[in-house]
Backbone as XML, in Angstrom:
<?xml version="1.0"?>
<chain id="A" units="angstrom">
  <residue number="1" name="UNK">
    <atom name="N" x="0.831" y="-1.189" z="0.000"/>
    <atom name="CA" x="0.000" y="0.000" z="0.000"/>
    <atom name="C" x="0.874" y="1.250" z="0.000"/>
  </residue>
  <residue number="2" name="UNK">
    <atom name="N" x="0.336" y="2.296" z="-0.499"/>
    <atom name="CA" x="1.099" y="3.533" z="-0.576"/>
    <atom name="C" x="1.252" y="4.233" z="0.769"/>
  </residue>
  <residue number="3" name="UNK">
    <atom name="N" x="0.247" y="4.147" z="1.618"/>
    <atom name="CA" x="0.241" y="4.929" z="2.851"/>
    <atom name="C" x="0.379" y="4.069" z="4.098"/>
  </residue>
  <residue number="4" name="UNK">
    <atom name="N" x="1.035" y="2.930" z="4.012"/>
    <atom name="CA" x="1.206" y="2.101" z="5.198"/>
    <atom name="C" x="2.215" y="2.746" z="6.146"/>
  </residue>
  <residue number="5" name="UNK">
    <atom name="N" x="2.184" y="2.339" z="7.392"/>
    <atom name="CA" x="3.013" y="2.979" z="8.422"/>
    <atom name="C" x="4.496" y="2.649" z="8.280"/>
  </residue>
  <residue number="6" name="UNK">
    <atom name="N" x="4.827" y="1.397" z="7.994"/>
    <atom name="CA" x="6.236" y="0.995" z="7.937"/>
    <atom name="C" x="6.681" y="0.867" z="6.494"/>
  </residue>
  <residue number="7" name="UNK">
    <atom name="N" x="7.246" y="1.919" z="5.967"/>
    <atom name="CA" x="7.763" y="1.958" z="4.601"/>
    <atom name="C" x="9.263" y="1.683" z="4.659"/>
  </residue>
  <residue number="8" name="UNK">
    <atom name="N" x="9.743" y="0.855" z="3.749"/>
    <atom name="CA" x="11.174" y="0.606" z="3.681"/>
    <atom name="C" x="11.871" y="1.902" z="3.283"/>
  </residue>
  <residue number="9" name="UNK">
    <atom name="N" x="12.902" y="2.247" z="3.985"/>
    <atom name="CA" x="13.617" y="3.490" z="3.703"/>
    <atom name="C" x="14.418" y="3.341" z="2.422"/>
  </residue>
  <residue number="10" name="UNK">
    <atom name="N" x="14.245" y="4.286" z="1.520"/>
    <atom name="CA" x="14.964" y="4.283" z="0.261"/>
    <atom name="C" x="15.049" y="5.719" z="-0.239"/>
  </residue>
  <residue number="11" name="UNK">
    <atom name="N" x="16.170" y="6.087" z="-0.769"/>
    <atom name="CA" x="16.329" y="7.449" z="-1.289"/>
    <atom name="C" x="15.374" y="7.732" z="-2.451"/>
  </residue>
  <residue number="12" name="UNK">
    <atom name="N" x="14.897" y="6.703" z="-3.108"/>
    <atom name="CA" x="13.972" y="6.885" z="-4.230"/>
    <atom name="C" x="12.622" y="7.424" z="-3.768"/>
  </residue>
  <residue number="13" name="UNK">
    <atom name="N" x="12.233" y="7.161" z="-2.511"/>
    <atom name="CA" x="10.938" y="7.593" z="-1.987"/>
    <atom name="C" x="11.043" y="8.784" z="-1.042"/>
  </residue>
  <residue number="14" name="UNK">
    <atom name="N" x="12.193" y="9.402" z="-0.951"/>
    <atom name="CA" x="12.424" y="10.476" z="0.013"/>
    <atom name="C" x="12.056" y="11.845" z="-0.569"/>
  </residue>
  <residue number="15" name="UNK">
    <atom name="N" x="11.616" y="12.729" z="0.300"/>
    <atom name="CA" x="11.272" y="14.099" z="-0.091"/>
    <atom name="C" x="12.512" y="14.842" z="-0.585"/>
  </residue>
  <residue number="16" name="UNK">
    <atom name="N" x="13.649" y="14.553" z="-0.008"/>
    <atom name="CA" x="14.883" y="15.269" z="-0.329"/>
    <atom name="C" x="15.566" y="14.769" z="-1.593"/>
  </residue>
  <residue number="17" name="UNK">
    <atom name="N" x="15.122" y="13.633" z="-2.144"/>
    <atom name="CA" x="15.791" y="13.045" z="-3.297"/>
    <atom name="C" x="15.072" y="13.308" z="-4.612"/>
  </residue>
  <residue number="18" name="UNK">
    <atom name="N" x="15.851" y="13.388" z="-5.684"/>
    <atom name="CA" x="15.335" y="13.534" z="-7.037"/>
    <atom name="C" x="16.020" y="12.496" z="-7.916"/>
  </residue>
  <residue number="19" name="UNK">
    <atom name="N" x="15.244" y="11.660" z="-8.576"/>
    <atom name="CA" x="15.820" y="10.608" z="-9.413"/>
    <atom name="C" x="16.504" y="11.218" z="-10.632"/>
  </residue>
  <residue number="20" name="UNK">
    <atom name="N" x="17.735" y="10.781" z="-10.886"/>
    <atom name="CA" x="18.493" y="11.264" z="-12.036"/>
    <atom name="C" x="18.428" y="10.267" z="-13.182"/>
  </residue>
  <residue number="21" name="UNK">
    <atom name="N" x="18.854" y="9.050" z="-12.918"/>
    <atom name="CA" x="18.875" y="7.993" z="-13.924"/>
    <atom name="C" x="18.211" y="6.765" z="-13.331"/>
  </residue>
  <residue number="22" name="UNK">
    <atom name="N" x="18.526" y="5.602" z="-13.879"/>
    <atom name="CA" x="17.889" y="4.365" z="-13.425"/>
    <atom name="C" x="18.143" y="4.068" z="-11.952"/>
  </residue>
  <residue number="23" name="UNK">
    <atom name="N" x="19.363" y="4.211" z="-11.495"/>
    <atom name="CA" x="19.678" y="3.821" z="-10.126"/>
    <atom name="C" x="20.433" y="4.880" z="-9.337"/>
  </residue>
  <residue number="24" name="UNK">
    <atom name="N" x="20.296" y="6.144" z="-9.705"/>
    <atom name="CA" x="20.935" y="7.218" z="-8.944"/>
    <atom name="C" x="19.908" y="8.264" z="-8.540"/>
  </residue>
  <residue number="25" name="UNK">
    <atom name="N" x="20.155" y="8.836" z="-7.367"/>
    <atom name="CA" x="19.268" y="9.850" z="-6.807"/>
    <atom name="C" x="20.119" y="11.021" z="-6.347"/>
  </residue>
  <residue number="26" name="UNK">
    <atom name="N" x="19.676" y="12.221" z="-6.636"/>
    <atom name="CA" x="20.360" y="13.418" z="-6.162"/>
    <atom name="C" x="19.659" y="13.892" z="-4.904"/>
  </residue>
  <residue number="27" name="UNK">
    <atom name="N" x="20.361" y="13.841" z="-3.776"/>
    <atom name="CA" x="19.814" y="14.238" z="-2.483"/>
    <atom name="C" x="20.328" y="15.626" z="-2.142"/>
  </residue>
  <residue number="28" name="UNK">
    <atom name="N" x="19.440" y="16.498" z="-1.709"/>
    <atom name="CA" x="19.876" y="17.853" z="-1.361"/>
    <atom name="C" x="20.645" y="17.869" z="-0.036"/>
  </residue>
  <residue number="29" name="UNK">
    <atom name="N" x="20.572" y="16.801" z="0.732"/>
    <atom name="CA" x="21.287" y="16.712" z="2.004"/>
    <atom name="C" x="22.613" y="15.966" z="1.886"/>
  </residue>
  <residue number="30" name="UNK">
    <atom name="N" x="22.653" y="14.879" z="1.075"/>
    <atom name="CA" x="23.824" y="14.005" z="1.016"/>
    <atom name="C" x="24.516" y="13.949" z="-0.336"/>
  </residue>
  <residue number="31" name="UNK">
    <atom name="N" x="23.937" y="14.533" z="-1.389"/>
    <atom name="CA" x="24.555" y="14.491" z="-2.704"/>
    <atom name="C" x="24.046" y="13.332" z="-3.536"/>
  </residue>
  <residue number="32" name="UNK">
    <atom name="N" x="24.884" y="12.824" z="-4.439"/>
    <atom name="CA" x="24.493" y="11.733" z="-5.332"/>
    <atom name="C" x="24.529" y="10.421" z="-4.552"/>
  </residue>
  <residue number="33" name="UNK">
    <atom name="N" x="23.415" y="9.686" z="-4.599"/>
    <atom name="CA" x="23.267" y="8.424" z="-3.872"/>
    <atom name="C" x="22.683" y="7.377" z="-4.808"/>
  </residue>
  <residue number="34" name="UNK">
    <atom name="N" x="22.737" y="6.124" z="-4.399"/>
    <atom name="CA" x="22.056" y="5.076" z="-5.154"/>
    <atom name="C" x="20.628" y="4.951" z="-4.642"/>
  </residue>
  <residue number="35" name="UNK">
    <atom name="N" x="19.793" y="4.266" z="-5.388"/>
    <atom name="CA" x="18.381" y="4.124" z="-5.031"/>
    <atom name="C" x="18.216" y="3.373" z="-3.717"/>
  </residue>
  <residue number="36" name="UNK">
    <atom name="N" x="19.081" y="2.424" z="-3.439"/>
    <atom name="CA" x="18.947" y="1.598" z="-2.238"/>
    <atom name="C" x="19.518" y="2.240" z="-0.987"/>
  </residue>
  <residue number="37" name="UNK">
    <atom name="N" x="20.222" y="3.354" z="-1.120"/>
    <atom name="CA" x="20.772" y="4.030" z="0.057"/>
    <atom name="C" x="19.660" y="4.603" z="0.921"/>
  </residue>
  <residue number="38" name="UNK">
    <atom name="N" x="20.013" y="4.833" z="2.187"/>
    <atom name="CA" x="19.069" y="5.439" z="3.123"/>
    <atom name="C" x="19.847" y="6.192" z="4.190"/>
  </residue>
  <residue number="39" name="UNK">
    <atom name="N" x="19.219" y="7.171" z="4.807"/>
    <atom name="CA" x="19.870" y="7.913" z="5.877"/>
    <atom name="C" x="18.828" y="8.294" z="6.928"/>
  </residue>
  <residue number="40" name="UNK">
    <atom name="N" x="19.285" y="8.917" z="8.010"/>
    <atom name="CA" x="18.379" y="9.256" z="9.096"/>
    <atom name="C" x="17.486" y="10.453" z="8.761"/>
  </residue>
  <residue number="41" name="UNK">
    <atom name="N" x="17.756" y="11.155" z="7.678"/>
    <atom name="CA" x="16.920" y="12.293" z="7.265"/>
    <atom name="C" x="15.787" y="11.883" z="6.337"/>
  </residue>
  <residue number="42" name="UNK">
    <atom name="N" x="15.574" y="10.599" z="6.193"/>
    <atom name="CA" x="14.533" y="10.081" z="5.309"/>
    <atom name="C" x="13.163" y="10.602" z="5.718"/>
  </residue>
  <residue number="43" name="UNK">
    <atom name="N" x="12.445" y="11.131" z="4.746"/>
    <atom name="CA" x="11.070" y="11.576" z="4.942"/>
    <atom name="C" x="10.279" y="11.084" z="3.741"/>
  </residue>
  <residue number="44" name="UNK">
    <atom name="N" x="9.289" y="10.257" z="3.997"/>
    <atom name="CA" x="8.545" y="9.565" z="2.949"/>
    <atom name="C" x="7.673" y="10.518" z="2.142"/>
  </residue>
  <residue number="45" name="UNK">
    <atom name="N" x="7.731" y="10.389" z="0.813"/>
    <atom name="CA" x="6.870" y="11.137" z="-0.096"/>
    <atom name="C" x="6.052" y="10.129" z="-0.895"/>
  </residue>
  <residue number="46" name="UNK">
    <atom name="N" x="4.749" y="9.972" z="-0.595"/>
    <atom name="CA" x="3.941" y="8.958" z="-1.278"/>
    <atom name="C" x="3.767" y="9.209" z="-2.769"/>
  </residue>
  <residue number="47" name="UNK">
    <atom name="N" x="3.967" y="10.417" z="-3.227"/>
    <atom name="CA" x="3.806" y="10.716" z="-4.658"/>
    <atom name="C" x="4.952" y="10.142" z="-5.493"/>
  </residue>
  <residue number="48" name="UNK">
    <atom name="N" x="6.071" y="9.825" z="-4.879"/>
    <atom name="CA" x="7.210" y="9.279" z="-5.616"/>
    <atom name="C" x="7.146" y="7.764" z="-5.752"/>
  </residue>
  <residue number="49" name="UNK">
    <atom name="N" x="6.247" y="7.141" z="-5.061"/>
    <atom name="CA" x="6.154" y="5.687" z="-5.096"/>
    <atom name="C" x="5.246" y="5.254" z="-6.235"/>
  </residue>
  <residue number="50" name="UNK">
    <atom name="N" x="5.704" y="4.308" z="-7.040"/>
    <atom name="CA" x="4.915" y="3.789" z="-8.154"/>
    <atom name="C" x="4.325" y="2.456" z="-7.714"/>
  </residue>
  <residue number="51" name="UNK">
    <atom name="N" x="3.005" y="2.357" z="-7.609"/>
    <atom name="CA" x="2.403" y="1.103" z="-7.142"/>
    <atom name="C" x="2.550" y="-0.003" z="-8.176"/>
  </residue>
  <residue number="52" name="UNK">
    <atom name="N" x="2.526" y="-1.241" z="-7.685"/>
    <atom name="CA" x="2.604" y="-2.390" z="-8.571"/>
    <atom name="C" x="1.315" y="-2.520" z="-9.365"/>
  </residue>
  <residue number="53" name="UNK">
    <atom name="N" x="1.429" y="-3.039" z="-10.574"/>
    <atom name="CA" x="0.244" y="-3.250" z="-11.395"/>
    <atom name="C" x="-0.542" y="-4.440" z="-10.867"/>
  </residue>
  <residue number="54" name="UNK">
    <atom name="N" x="-1.848" y="-4.333" z="-10.915"/>
    <atom name="CA" x="-2.699" y="-5.432" z="-10.475"/>
    <atom name="C" x="-2.639" y="-6.566" z="-11.494"/>
  </residue>
  <residue number="55" name="UNK">
    <atom name="N" x="-2.703" y="-7.792" z="-10.983"/>
    <atom name="CA" x="-2.686" y="-8.940" z="-11.885"/>
    <atom name="C" x="-4.005" y="-8.998" z="-12.636"/>
  </residue>
  <residue number="56" name="UNK">
    <atom name="N" x="-3.967" y="-9.351" z="-13.912"/>
    <atom name="CA" x="-5.217" y="-9.454" z="-14.672"/>
    <atom name="C" x="-6.068" y="-10.607" z="-14.152"/>
  </residue>
  <residue number="57" name="UNK">
    <atom name="N" x="-7.377" y="-10.418" z="-14.202"/>
    <atom name="CA" x="-8.301" y="-11.446" z="-13.740"/>
    <atom name="C" x="-8.311" y="-12.611" z="-14.717"/>
  </residue>
  <residue number="58" name="UNK">
    <atom name="N" x="-8.456" y="-13.814" z="-14.177"/>
    <atom name="CA" x="-8.502" y="-15.022" z="-14.995"/>
    <atom name="C" x="-9.957" y="-15.475" z="-15.114"/>
  </residue>
  <residue number="59" name="UNK">
    <atom name="N" x="-10.556" y="-15.198" z="-16.255"/>
    <atom name="CA" x="-11.953" y="-15.551" z="-16.485"/>
    <atom name="C" x="-12.094" y="-16.870" z="-17.244"/>
  </residue>
  <residue number="60" name="UNK">
    <atom name="N" x="-11.005" y="-17.582" z="-17.448"/>
    <atom name="CA" x="-11.070" y="-18.820" z="-18.212"/>
    <atom name="C" x="-11.812" y="-19.931" z="-17.463"/>
  </residue>
  <residue number="61" name="UNK">
    <atom name="N" x="-11.923" y="-19.820" z="-16.167"/>
    <atom name="CA" x="-12.599" y="-20.862" z="-15.399"/>
    <atom name="C" x="-14.131" y="-20.749" z="-15.458"/>
  </residue>
  <residue number="62" name="UNK">
    <atom name="N" x="-14.641" y="-19.688" z="-16.050"/>
    <atom name="CA" x="-16.090" y="-19.486" z="-16.167"/>
    <atom name="C" x="-16.588" y="-19.912" z="-17.554"/>
  </residue>
  <residue number="63" name="UNK">
    <atom name="N" x="-17.799" y="-20.423" z="-17.597"/>
    <atom name="CA" x="-18.434" y="-20.818" z="-18.852"/>
    <atom name="C" x="-19.406" y="-19.736" z="-19.298"/>
  </residue>
  <residue number="64" name="UNK">
    <atom name="N" x="-19.959" y="-19.905" z="-20.478"/>
    <atom name="CA" x="-20.989" y="-18.980" z="-20.953"/>
    <atom name="C" x="-22.246" y="-19.051" z="-20.087"/>
  </residue>
  <residue number="65" name="UNK">
    <atom name="N" x="-22.489" y="-20.176" z="-19.460"/>
    <atom name="CA" x="-23.644" y="-20.308" z="-18.577"/>
    <atom name="C" x="-23.544" y="-19.394" z="-17.362"/>
  </residue>
  <residue number="66" name="UNK">
    <atom name="N" x="-22.361" y="-19.115" z="-16.937"/>
    <atom name="CA" x="-22.167" y="-18.237" z="-15.783"/>
    <atom name="C" x="-22.547" y="-16.790" z="-16.106"/>
  </residue>
  <residue number="67" name="UNK">
    <atom name="N" x="-22.508" y="-16.431" z="-17.372"/>
    <atom name="CA" x="-22.809" y="-15.056" z="-17.776"/>
    <atom name="C" x="-24.235" y="-14.888" z="-18.281"/>
  </residue>
  <residue number="68" name="UNK">
    <atom name="N" x="-24.979" y="-15.943" z="-18.376"/>
    <atom name="CA" x="-26.338" y="-15.825" z="-18.896"/>
    <atom name="C" x="-27.337" y="-15.662" z="-17.745"/>
  </residue>
  <residue number="69" name="UNK">
    <atom name="N" x="-28.475" y="-15.071" z="-18.074"/>
    <atom name="CA" x="-29.514" y="-14.872" z="-17.056"/>
    <atom name="C" x="-30.534" y="-15.955" z="-17.069"/>
  </residue>
</chain>
């Protein structure tokens, strides 16, 4: 979930960080960091988190009889 209480600390989700490339973040407090780095100044920004895509529903187990009235 996006707003859960215990978020894993990562510079990619921090208010102070700005993503530069695939695995680098520019932190206004610590400079250039990797995405997996973390520090005690971490402050979570939910807008930077990209949620996982939902799995598509599997309708193959249903017949046409299930959809008829």
